[in-house]
N, C-alpha and C positions, 0 to 999 in steps of 0.2 A: 504492502498499499505506501499512497504517497502523501504528503501533508499537504495541505493546500491554504493554510497560513499563512499570510502575506505580513512582512514585519512593516509595521510604520519607519518610512522614511526616514524621520525628525529621529526617531530616537536608534534606528538601525539601518544608516547610511550609506549603503554599501551593495556594489553588484555581487549577485548571486550569481555562482559557479558553480559546474559541476563536471563530475568526472565521474563515467561508467565504469566502473570496480568487476573482475572476473565478477564480486556475486551480488551486485546490487549498485545504483545508482544513489551519488556520494553528494554532498551538499558542500560547497567550502568559499570562502569571499580569497580577493590577493588583491591587497591592497597599496598602492604607493609605487615607490622605485628604493635602490638603494642595496644595503645588505637587505639578506633575506633571513626575517624570525619565523619560525612554525610556532605554532601555538595550538596547544592539545587541551581542554576542555574534560573537566570530570563528570562526576556524576551528581546531581542529574539535568545538569549544565547542556549549555551549547554555546558554539560561535559567537552569541550576544555578550555573553559572561567577559569578552576583551573587547565590546565594543570600543567603551571609555580608552583602552590602551592603544587599541588602534587607531583611534584619530587622534592619537596624542601624538602618537609615531611615524605616524604613511605621509609627512611631509619628508620623513628620511629616511626610512627603511622599506622594503618590500614585505607585507604584512598579512601571512595565509595564515587564516584558522578551519579547521576540519571542520565537519559535522559528523562524527562517525554515526555510521549503521544504526538505527533504532532511534538517534539522537536529533533533533533541531528539524531541521527540515529535510535532510536525506530519507533515503527511501526504506521501507520497513519489510524485507523480501522475506518472505514464507521459509525459507530455504536455510536462512542463517541463522547458525546457533547464540550468535549474538557474545563471546567468551573472550575475554582479554586479549586472550591468545589472537585470535579472529578480527577482532580491530586493530590488533595490530596490522599483521598481515595486509590489510588495507590501508592501514596509515601507507607502508616500506610502496605499496601498490602507487598509491598516489603523489610520494615523494620520486621515486622513479618517473610517474608520468612529465611529470613538471619539471623534471631535471637538474631538482634542485642540487646545488652545493655551495661550498663555504658558508653554508647555515647556522644558525643559532635553531638552536628546539629549546621550548620552554613545555613545562608539564606541570600540571598543578592536579591536586588525588590521581583518579584513577588515569588523569591524563600523563604523570609522570612511569607510573610503567609502561603505556603502551606506547608514550612515544620514545621512552628510554630501549625497549624490547625492536622500535621498530630502525634504532640509528647502529645499533651495535651490529647489524650487520652490513651499516654503512659508515661508520666511523672516521674512515679518510676523507669524507665528505662533509662530517661537523668540524664547523668555524669553535661553539661555544655552547654551553648548557647554562639553563636558568629552570631551576627547580620552588616550586611554592607548595605548603603544605602536602607533599606526596610520601611518598615511598617505597622502593625497589627491594622490597625483601619481605616473607613470612612475615602476618599479623604475630607478635612475640606477647604484647600483654593482654593477662588474663582477661579485662573486662572488654579487649576487642573479640577474643575468641568467643565470649559467652555474647557479643553482638550479632558475630555472624551465624553461629545457630540459631538466634532467634527470628536472623531472615530469612532462614531457613524454611522458616514453620508453614505450613499451610493456610493457618488464620495473618501470617506477616504477608506470606505470597498475596496473599487475597485484595490484600490494603497496598499491596505496592499498586500491583496490576487493576484492579476497580476503585481505589479511592485516590490513586495517585500522591501515596504517604511518604513517597521520598520530595515530591517538588510542596506542597500541602505544611508534612507535619516534619520533616529537614530544614530544606532550603529555606523557606518559609517563614519557621519559627526562630531563622538567626536573621534574615532580612525582610522579613514583612513591613517594618515598619520605617525601613531604610528606603522600599523602593518606592515608587509611583504606583497607582492601581494600572497603569499602560504598562510598565515594565513588568510589574506582576504577570500581566497578560501575556505577556510574551514565554515567559518561562510556564506558565499553564497552557497555551494553545498551541505546543510544537508534541506536547503527548495529552492529545485530546481526547480518547477514548481506551478503552483497554487493550483493546489489539492492537492501538499505537504503543502501549507500554510495554508489549514482550522482552523488548530490552532491558527495562527498569528490573522486570523481575529477572534475567538472567544477571545482572549484573550484582546486583543484591545477593545471590549464594556465590559471586566471584570472591566475595573474600576468604573463604574456605578453600574452595574449586580453583583460584587461580594457584594457588601457595607451589605448587613444582615451577611454574613459570615462575612465581615472584622468587623461588628459590633457586633457579638459574641465573635470575636477572642480577642477584647478593653475588654472583662471581662471575658474572660479565661485563657488568658496571665498571666495579676497580680494574678489571685488566685488559677492557678493550677503550673505556673514556674514563679512565681515572684520572688522564696528566689533560683532559680538555680544561681551559679556561671554565670556573662556574660560577655562578651567579646565585646564592638563597637569597630569595625573596618570604620570611617567615610572618603570619598572624599570629602573632605571642598570645592571645588567647583564644586558640584552637584547641577544646577539648578532646579530638580525635587524633590532630598530631599533632601530639604536645611536644613543645621547644627540646624540654630537656632531655625527652629518650630519641629524639630524631635529629636535633641539628650536629650534635656529636660526632654521628653514626656518620652523616654525610663529609663533616670536614673530613673524617678519618676514611674516606673515601677515594677524594678528591686533593690531588697537590698543589691545586692553585682554586682556592675557592676561596670568596666574599659573601658576606652575610650582611643580610638588610633588614632588619627585624621591625618590624609593624607593630607598634606596641597593643595601638586598640582593636587590631583586623583580628579574628576570628576566621573560619574555616574558609570561605568565601572571599579572599584576600581581594579579587579582581574587584567586586562591587565594593569595599571597603578601601579601598588603597590604591584609588588605580595611579594616580598621577605618582605616588610615588615609585610604585612598581615600575611606569614607564621614565621616570627619570634615572631609575638605579639601572635600567637595561641601555640605554643612552651610555650613561658612563660609563659601564663598565666592559661595553662593545661597539664604541663611536666607529 
């Protein structure tokens, strides 16, 4: 199925572009010119999350933002599995299709492992890495493991699919007072029906199911990407990707890393501190 929602040009002033991947039609934006930055969103968001950052940087950079299949304006193929591994493969296809070289990757939330997984096979084409409130190793905290078990239960899966739980109760519990009604609609309307949200149900189970992939990344990222110039932009009030648990491991992974703390930001850092993130990227990768 396709999503027929049309973004408001005043909020999302970008030209929609399309890529026919091997498994479905992918929506993305490709704005500006200059050094290339590839932005990867997390869950349950889409390229709309990066709108402020793209508007700030596109006069100096080429900014590309993908919507994974099952997210944003991209297709919902009936025979697609919507796993992290499959999203990683499709992102790799887009990188190759656009013939990206010398680019900076930014990954947030699940966009971290999806983006890093795609570029470990293309490391010679990567200029640098930006990571924000994400990880690339299996979940270890007891609370996170418990959360992953809850998200797999049939009642919670029904809430994710039928009631749009990840948008209504996760994203909007954090951002509901910060966003306008129109902005909230842009997160809701790209996941309009239970059928459209099948990918959200799968990704909720990936917290546990993607452990083998994350275990592989925990070895590959230091070995293959560890010497890439890296920037961490971190929401210091995030209760999921807690700074004290994640930043030290990030520092230990990369030999050339800078950290920008976002003191008031929680998980969805692009909504809390877009100007600070854009400034940090421009300073780190001029």
